[in-house]
C-alpha positions in Angstrom: 66.1 125.1 50.1 62.8 126.7 50.5 62.9 127.2 54.2 59.5 128.9 54.5 56.4 126.7 54.0 53.5 129.2 53.7 50.0 127.8 53.7 47.6 129.4 51.3 45.0 129.4 54.1 45.3 128.2 57.6 43.3 125.9 59.8 40.1 126.8 61.8 40.5 129.1 64.7 42.5 127.3 67.5 40.9 127.3 70.9 42.7 129.8 73.2 42.9 127.0 75.7 45.1 124.7 73.6 47.0 122.2 75.4 49.9 123.5 77.4 53.5 122.8 76.4 56.4 123.0 78.6 57.2 126.5 79.6 60.8 127.1 79.9 60.7 130.4 81.7 57.4 131.9 82.7 56.7 135.4 81.7 56.4 137.6 84.8 54.7 141.0 85.1 56.9 144.2 85.8 57.0 145.2 89.4 54.4 147.6 90.6 55.4 151.1 89.6 57.9 150.0 87.0 57.4 151.3 83.4 55.5 149.0 81.2 57.7 146.9 78.8 57.6 148.0 75.2 55.5 145.1 73.7 55.1 144.2 70.1 51.9 142.1 69.5 51.3 140.1 66.4 49.1 137.1 65.2 50.1 134.1 63.3 47.6 132.7 60.8 48.7 129.1 61.5 50.1 127.2 64.4 53.8 126.7 65.1 55.2 123.2 65.3 58.2 123.7 67.6 61.4 125.5 68.1 64.2 123.0 67.4 65.9 124.2 64.1 66.6 120.8 62.8 62.9 119.6 63.1 61.1 122.7 61.6 60.4 123.9 58.2 57.1 125.9 58.6 57.3 129.7 58.5 55.5 130.3 61.8 58.0 128.3 64.0 60.8 130.0 62.1 59.6 133.4 62.8 60.4 132.6 66.4 63.6 130.7 66.1 65.3 133.3 63.8 65.0 135.7 66.8 66.3 133.2 69.3 69.4 132.1 67.4 72.3 133.8 65.7 73.9 132.7 62.5 77.5 133.2 61.2 76.2 135.8 58.8 73.0 137.7 58.3 71.1 139.8 55.7 71.1 143.5 56.2 67.9 144.7 57.4 67.6 147.7 55.1 69.7 146.8 52.0 67.7 146.2 48.9 67.8 143.8 47.1 70.1 142.3 49.7 73.5 142.4 51.4 75.1 139.8 53.6 76.9 141.0 56.6 78.6 139.3 59.6 76.6 138.2 62.7 78.2 135.8 65.0 81.3 135.9 62.9 83.7 138.8 63.6 84.0 139.6 59.9 83.1 138.1 56.6 84.8 134.8 56.1 88.0 134.0 54.2 86.9 132.3 51.0 89.2 130.2 48.8 89.3 131.2 45.0 87.4 127.9 44.1 84.7 128.5 46.8 85.4 125.2 48.4 86.9 126.4 51.7 85.4 129.1 54.0 87.0 130.2 57.3 85.1 132.0 59.8 86.3 133.7 63.0 83.7 133.9 65.8 83.3 137.0 67.9 84.5 136.5 71.4 82.4 137.5 74.3 79.0 136.3 72.9 77.2 134.1 75.5 74.1 131.8 75.3 71.2 132.9 77.5 71.2 131.5 80.9 69.7 128.0 81.3 69.8 125.2 83.8 71.6 123.1 81.1 74.7 125.2 82.0 74.6 124.4 85.7 74.9 128.1 86.7 77.9 128.8 84.4 78.0 131.5 81.8 78.4 129.7 78.4 80.4 131.4 75.7 79.6 130.9 72.0 82.5 129.0 70.3 83.2 127.7 66.8 82.4 124.2 67.9 78.8 125.2 68.6 78.3 126.0 64.9 79.9 122.6 63.9 77.6 120.8 66.2 74.5 122.6 64.9 75.2 121.7 61.4 76.1 118.1 62.4 72.6 117.7 63.9 71.1 118.0 60.4 73.0 114.9 59.4 72.0 112.7 62.4 69.4 110.3 61.2 67.7 110.2 64.5 66.5 113.9 63.9 65.0 113.1 60.4 65.5 116.7 59.6 63.4 118.2 56.7 66.5 120.4 55.9 69.0 117.5 55.7 68.9 117.6 52.0 69.7 121.3 51.8 72.7 120.8 54.1 73.9 117.7 52.4 73.7 119.7 49.0 76.3 122.1 50.4 78.8 119.1 50.2 80.6 119.2 53.5 83.5 116.9 53.1 83.0 113.7 55.2 79.8 114.6 56.8 77.3 112.7 54.9 79.6 109.6 55.2 79.3 109.9 58.9 75.5 109.9 58.5 75.6 106.9 56.2 77.9 105.0 58.6 75.3 105.5 61.4 72.6 104.2 59.1 74.4 101.2 57.8 75.8 100.1 61.2 72.5 101.1 63.0 74.5 103.0 65.6 74.1 106.5 67.0 75.5 109.4 65.1 79.1 110.0 66.2 79.2 113.8 67.0 82.7 113.4 68.4 84.3 112.0 65.3 86.3 114.7 63.3 85.3 115.4 59.7 87.4 117.3 57.3 84.6 119.4 56.1 83.6 121.0 59.4 86.5 121.8 61.8 86.9 124.0 64.8 90.5 125.0 64.3 90.6 126.7 67.6 88.1 128.1 70.1 86.9 130.9 67.7 87.8 129.6 64.2 85.5 127.4 62.1 86.7 126.0 58.8 84.3 124.7 56.3 85.6 122.5 53.4 83.3 121.4 50.6 83.4 118.7 47.8 82.5 121.1 45.1 82.4 124.9 44.6 79.5 126.6 46.5 79.6 130.3 45.6 76.3 131.0 47.3 77.0 129.1 50.6 76.6 132.3 52.7 72.9 132.6 51.5 72.2 129.3 53.2 74.1 130.1 56.4 72.6 133.5 56.7 69.4 131.9 57.8 69.4 132.0 61.6 66.0 130.3 61.9 67.7 127.0 61.0 71.4 127.5 61.0 72.1 129.4 64.2 74.4 128.1 66.9 73.2 125.5 69.2 74.8 124.3 72.5 75.2 120.6 72.8 74.7 120.7 76.6 71.2 122.0 76.0 70.2 119.3 73.4 71.4 116.6 75.7 69.9 118.1 78.8 66.3 118.3 77.3 66.4 115.5 75.0 63.1 114.8 73.4 61.7 118.1 74.9 64.3 120.2 73.1 61.7 121.8 70.9 60.0 123.5 73.9 63.5 124.7 75.3 65.3 126.6 72.6 68.4 128.3 74.0 70.3 130.7 71.7 72.5 133.8 71.8 69.8 135.9 69.9 68.1 139.1 71.0 65.1 137.3 72.6 64.4 134.3 74.6 61.2 132.1 74.9 59.4 133.2 78.0 56.2 131.1 77.7 54.5 128.9 75.2 50.9 127.5 74.8 50.9 125.4 71.8 48.7 126.6 68.9 47.5 129.5 71.3 50.2 131.9 72.5 54.0 132.5 72.3 55.7 135.1 74.4 59.3 136.2 74.0 61.3 138.6 76.1 64.5 140.6 75.6 67.4 138.3 76.3 69.0 140.0 79.3 72.5 138.4 78.4 72.3 139.5 74.8 75.7 140.9 73.7 76.1 144.6 72.6 74.5 145.1 69.2 73.7 148.4 67.7 71.3 149.5 64.9 73.4 149.7 61.7 72.6 149.0 58.1 73.6 149.8 54.6 70.7 151.0 52.5 71.3 152.1 49.0 72.1 155.8 48.7 68.8 156.4 46.5 66.7 154.4 49.1 64.9 157.3 50.8 62.9 155.1 53.2 66.0 153.1 54.1 68.2 156.1 54.7 65.5 157.7 56.8 65.3 154.6 59.1 69.0 154.5 59.3 69.2 158.2 60.3 66.6 157.7 62.9 67.9 154.6 64.6 71.6 154.4 63.8 73.6 153.6 67.0 70.5 152.5 69.1 71.1 149.4 71.3 69.2 146.4 70.1 66.7 145.0 70.6 64.6 148.3 71.1 61.6 146.5 72.4 61.3 144.3 75.5 58.7 141.8 74.7 56.9 140.1 71.8 53.4 138.5 72.2 52.3 136.1 69.5 48.8 134.8 69.2 47.4 132.2 66.8 44.3 133.6 64.9 43.8 131.4 62.0 40.5 132.9 60.7 40.7 136.0 58.8 37.9 137.9 60.3 38.8 137.8 63.9 42.4 138.6 63.0 41.4 141.7 61.0 39.1 142.8 63.8 41.9 142.3 66.4 43.9 144.9 64.3 41.1 147.2 64.0 40.4 147.0 67.7 44.2 147.8 68.3 44.8 144.4 69.9 47.7 143.5 67.5 50.2 145.8 66.0 50.9 144.5 62.6 48.8 142.6 60.1 49.3 141.3 56.4 45.8 142.3 55.2 43.6 139.1 54.7 42.4 138.7 51.2 38.8 139.2 52.2 39.5 142.7 53.4 42.0 143.8 50.8 39.6 146.2 49.1 38.5 147.5 52.4 41.9 148.3 53.6 43.5 149.4 50.4 41.0 150.2 47.6 42.8 150.5 44.3 46.0 149.8 46.0 45.9 153.0 48.3 45.4 153.0 52.0 41.8 153.6 53.1 41.1 157.2 54.2 39.6 155.9 57.4 42.8 154.0 58.3 45.1 156.7 57.2 43.3 159.1 59.6 44.1 156.7 62.4 47.9 157.0 61.6 48.0 153.5 60.3 50.9 152.9 57.8 50.9 150.7 54.7 53.6 148.8 52.9 52.6 146.8 49.7 55.0 144.6 47.8 55.1 141.7 45.4 56.3 138.9 47.7 59.3 136.9 46.6 57.1 133.7 46.5 55.0 131.4 44.5 51.9 129.5 45.3 51.5 126.2 43.9 49.7 122.8 44.2 51.8 119.7 43.8 51.0 116.1 42.8 52.3 113.2 44.7 54.4 111.7 42.1 54.2 108.2 43.8 50.3 108.2 44.1 48.7 105.5 41.8 46.2 108.1 40.5 48.0 111.3 39.8 51.7 110.2 40.0 54.0 108.5 37.6 55.7 109.5 34.4 53.8 107.5 31.6 52.1 109.6 29.1 48.6 109.2 30.4 49.6 110.3 33.9 51.5 113.3 32.6 48.3 114.1 30.5 46.1 113.9 33.6 48.3 116.4 35.5 48.5 118.7 32.5 44.8 118.6 32.1 44.2 119.6 35.6 46.7 122.4 35.3 44.9 123.7 32.1 41.6 123.7 34.0 43.0 125.7 36.9 41.3 129.2 36.5 44.2 131.5 37.9 42.6 134.7 36.4 39.4 134.0 38.4 41.4 133.1 41.6 43.2 136.5 41.3 40.1 138.5 40.5 37.8 136.7 43.0 39.4 134.9 46.1 42.5 137.0 46.0 40.8 140.4 45.3 43.4 141.3 42.9 46.2 140.7 45.3 48.5 138.6 43.1 50.1 138.3 39.7 50.1 135.1 37.6 53.1 132.8 38.2 54.8 131.3 35.2 57.4 129.0 36.9 59.1 128.1 40.1 61.2 131.4 40.0 59.9 133.9 42.6 60.3 137.7 42.1 63.5 139.3 43.5 65.3 135.9 43.1 68.0 134.8 40.5 66.6 134.3 37.0 63.2 136.0 37.6 62.0 137.7 34.4 58.6 139.4 34.5 58.2 138.9 30.8 58.8 135.1 30.9 55.8 133.0 29.6 55.2 129.3 29.9 52.4 126.8 29.2 52.1 126.6 33.0 49.9 129.7 33.1 47.6 128.7 30.3 43.9 128.4 31.2 42.1 126.4 28.5 39.2 124.0 29.5 38.5 122.7 25.9 42.2 121.7 25.7 42.1 120.1 29.1 38.9 118.0 28.0 40.6 117.0 24.7 43.7 115.8 26.5 41.7 113.6 28.9 39.6 112.3 26.0 42.8 111.4 24.1 44.3 109.5 26.9 41.3 107.5 27.9 39.9 109.5 30.9 36.3 109.3 29.7 32.9 108.9 31.3 32.1 105.2 30.7 29.1 104.7 32.9 27.1 107.9 32.0 27.2 109.4 35.5 28.8 112.6 34.4 32.3 111.8 35.8 35.3 110.6 34.1 36.9 107.3 34.9 40.5 106.1 34.6 41.7 104.6 31.4 41.2 101.1 33.0 37.6 101.9 34.0 38.4 102.4 37.7 37.1 105.5 39.4 38.9 108.8 38.9 38.8 110.6 42.2 41.2 113.6 43.0 41.8 114.0 46.8 42.6 117.5 47.5 44.1 118.4 50.9 43.1 121.6 52.4 42.4 123.3 55.9 38.9 123.8 57.5 38.9 127.7 57.6 36.7 130.1 55.7 39.4 131.3 53.2 40.4 127.8 52.4 36.9 127.0 51.6 36.8 129.7 49.0 39.8 128.1 47.4 38.2 124.8 47.7 35.0 125.9 46.0 37.0 127.3 43.1 39.0 124.0 42.8 35.7 122.1 42.7 34.3 124.4 40.0 37.5 123.9 38.0 37.4 120.1 38.2 33.6 120.0 37.6 34.2 121.8 34.4 36.2 119.0 33.0 34.2 116.1 34.5 36.7 115.2 37.2 35.4 114.2 40.7 37.3 115.7 43.7 37.2 114.9 47.3 38.0 117.8 49.7 40.0 116.6 52.6 40.5 119.2 55.4 42.9 118.8 58.2 44.9 121.2 60.4 48.1 122.6 59.0 50.5 120.6 61.2 48.6 117.4 60.4 48.8 118.1 56.6 52.5 118.8 56.7 53.2 115.6 58.6 51.2 113.5 56.1 52.8 115.4 53.2 56.3 114.4 54.4 55.1 110.7 54.6 53.8 110.8 51.1 50.2 110.4 52.2 48.7 113.4 50.4 47.6 113.3 46.7 47.4 117.1 46.0 48.0 119.9 48.3 48.2 123.7 47.7 50.8 125.7 49.4 52.7 128.9 49.2 56.5 129.0 49.3 58.3 132.2 50.2 62.0 132.4 49.1 64.4 132.4 52.1 67.4 133.5 50.0 67.8 135.5 46.7 68.8 132.3 44.9 66.6 130.2 42.8 68.3 127.0 44.1 65.8 127.1 47.1 62.9 126.8 44.7 64.5 124.0 42.6 64.9 121.8 45.6 61.2 121.3 45.7 61.7 119.1 42.6 65.2 117.8 43.5 65.1 113.9 43.8 67.3 113.4 46.8 65.2 116.0 48.7 62.1 113.6 48.5 60.2 113.5 51.7 62.0 116.7 52.8 61.5 119.8 50.7 60.4 117.7 47.8 56.9 116.8 49.2 55.7 115.5 45.8 58.6 113.1 45.4 59.4 114.2 41.9 62.3 112.4 40.4 64.0 113.2 37.1 67.7 112.4 36.4 68.3 115.4 34.1 66.6 117.9 36.5 68.9 116.5 39.3 72.0 117.0 37.0 70.9 120.6 36.4 70.3 121.3 40.1 73.8 120.0 40.9 75.6 121.9 38.2 73.7 125.1 39.2 75.0 124.7 42.6 78.5 124.7 41.6 78.8 127.6 39.1 78.6 131.3 39.5 75.7 133.4 38.2 75.7 134.2 34.6 74.6 133.0 31.1 75.3 129.3 31.7 73.4 129.2 34.9 70.4 131.1 33.3 70.4 128.6 30.4 70.3 125.6 32.8 67.5 127.3 34.7 65.5 127.7 31.6 66.1 123.9 30.8 64.8 123.1 34.4 61.7 125.2 34.0 61.0 123.4 30.7 61.3 120.0 32.3 58.8 121.1 35.2 56.5 122.5 32.6 56.4 119.4 30.5 56.0 116.8 33.3 53.7 118.9 35.4 54.6 117.8 38.9 53.6 121.3 40.1 51.2 123.8 39.0 52.4 127.3 39.8 49.5 129.7 40.4 50.5 133.1 41.7 53.0 135.4 43.2 51.2 137.2 46.0 50.9 140.9 46.6 51.3 141.5 50.4 49.9 144.5 52.0 51.2 145.2 55.6 49.5 147.6 57.9 51.2 148.7 61.1 49.7 150.7 64.0 50.9 154.3 64.5 53.0 153.4 67.4 55.1 150.7 65.6 58.2 152.6 64.3 60.9 151.1 62.1 59.0 148.2 60.4 60.2 147.2 56.9 59.0 144.0 55.5 62.2 141.9 55.2 63.0 139.8 52.1 64.2 136.2 52.6 64.7 136.1 56.3 61.9 137.2 58.5 63.9 138.7 61.4 62.7 142.2 62.1 61.6 142.4 65.9 64.8 143.7 67.3 64.7 146.6 64.7 61.3 147.9 65.8 60.5 150.6 68.4 57.2 151.0 70.1 55.8 154.5 71.1 53.5 153.7 73.9 52.3 157.3 74.0 50.6 156.7 70.8 49.3 153.2 71.6 47.3 155.0 74.5 46.0 157.6 72.2 42.6 157.2 70.7 
């Protein structure tokens, strides 16, 4: 599943005095005379939604939860393209030859952070905590956006337990044993699946969603659990002001963990980082301060003024920061470092397939969507709004994920206004009353409602979208709202068209395909696309290993998406990260955005001017 919803542009700058949420543990200043904590300061471009793993899908909340919770396995921080290693598990799992049974042994001596829910007792992590955490995704009361992804894994008996709760209108029975998810003893978890899942570990490596959760904590805090995350990870939530500031501190009860990684032998950067930090106790920093700065200019100025330590350069300032793709001399003189990569993502806008205007599968509805797609001027978007910081996307497949081919070409990327106009004319979308705007084939008004956010960068995308639609005589209404409100409306099927960015959270394409998988409608499939053949392909691809058959199926899935046009894939973004000279050890992670514990801060450089 795509686990990281990235908005193309965030909402307007949130007031610093945003309404207060529960503060689980107030951050405290160090005693007088004590050394200052090593603090990493960063700014989100959009507000978080909460910190209960079963309730979140946005990137910004998950940046936090991935550092609070621990998964059974994890991605190696330095390995490229990727490598899965044990985390809470003592070793890699035992896996049956048919990829249907996985047996994990949990490391003894790992404890949850102290919390009132434990009534003064230290609470050790056990196998049952992972079983409980996974079961929570199946509880209908949680309405988890990640339920479809967990259900896709095919845990024997688990979805039947969910359906029983739904049909009988009774609470989900967490105590009822299920064959597919069993704690064989205190430290052994066995997973049994209905069908082979060769890539199950890619899903379970995501600690932002699938880390261990203690049942006592969930039951203690009830509806307030999103404000009280309690994990075994390297950090704990110290304070939280919604949409304003999030502070994390080193978890004082964090188990022994030391810097170790397995970069490729020819990876000079990775080998240098390993040599520098190998054996260091993690985390190496004490505190993380996150602010929400949705507008690009104040976020850029905050970095230039040394108020934040890391920034992905806003598009408006790309040429100023990295002219011709090279770090600007004035920034280099300050000791600022640059990393520049093609991100494993794709930006897209989706059509609500249940909407009476743009949805549906009849020829005229497909024609409308394809015409809008043909009228989308991606070259102008890249050269203009994106300042060259992107490459055209041909399909749902992101760079660095299975099946990506830089030479692949589809009709999705065509920009052709005459063809778009001819298609609309052919299917009856014509201007009947002479006002310059096309009507629906039945003569009713044709108005495309385009959801967006009320910040300056979004307005640039909005203006381009309006020019694109004006060029083919289609009227649009721009409907701005804050990111969390748009996400809520999207899940409820209330948006007609919304533009988003999706970053891959695993090296597999299955995540991207879930955006079009029928059973995921209302979850990851925000557009509610349904196609029986696509669903068959999705399910078959889940069960087989990587190889020619899987690639052939992926090609067919791409052809279905191109033909029916439920999405328009725009670009893969080029990300330019800048770090202040005192930030040591940063390397942009692929797939899982956990990196804070691998950073060091040299405060002697922070103080230097």
